[in-house]
N, C-alpha and C positions, 0 to 999 in steps of 0.2 A: 561158608561165608564168602561173599563175593569181594574181590579186590577192586578198588577204584582205579580208573585210568590215571596215568601219571599227572595229567593236567588238572584233575579234580582233587588230588590229594592235598591235604593242608601243608603249608610250607614248614619245613623243619629248620630250626635255627641251630647254629653251631653253639654247643655248650661251652661255657668258659670254665676252665679248670681252676685250681687253686692259685695259679699264677706264680709258680716258683721261679720260672725264668725271669718274669717281670720283676719279682722281688730281688733277684740277683742283680739285675740291671740297675735298680734303684740304689742298692747297697754300693755298687761300683761307682755310680755317679756321686753318691754322697762321700765316698772315700777320696775320689779324684775328680772334682768338678771341672767341667770343660772338656770332657772326653767326647770323641766322635763315635759313630756307630762301629766303625772298623776296629777301633781300639778296644771298645767294650766287648765286642764279639771275640776278639783275640784273647783277651784276658779271661773271659768266662766260658770259652769253648761253645759259643752259640753261633749259628750261621747268621751272617749280616742281614739277609733278606727276612728271616724270621724276627730278628731283633728289631728291625725297622718297624714292623707291624706292632710288636709289643710296646715299643717306645712311643709310637703314635697314640696307642690307647692310654699310656701313662700320662702323656701330655694332656689329653682330653680329660682325664681324671684329676689333673693338676697335682700329680705326684712328682713330676719333673718339669723343667722349663726348657724350651729349645731356643737357642740363640745362634743364628746362622746355621752351622753344621754341628754345633756342639750342644751338649745337654748339661743343665745345671740343676742342682737339687732345689726343691721348694721347701723353705722353712716356714712353718706355721708359728706365729707369735701369739701367745696366750695373753689375753687382756685380763688384768686383775678384776675381780668382782666389783671393787669400789668404783672403777672407771667405766663399767658397762652402763649403757643407757637404760 
């Protein structure tokens, strides 16, 4: 079987794991709203540069909200069935 040259190979994407570190970050933000990356990293023993990337993904997934340099939890409010359109 012949191997393809590097330029012809299909692009490989980075796989996303279960996100245990991201879950830890969300839990920490829910416990203490208004923390910055350095404080979250210190409490949960995660490197700040990795945590920055994880929190950026969480902001796009709308699991946390960023305000200036701090992160806040996002609370989902359930609408009762009677009030739904």
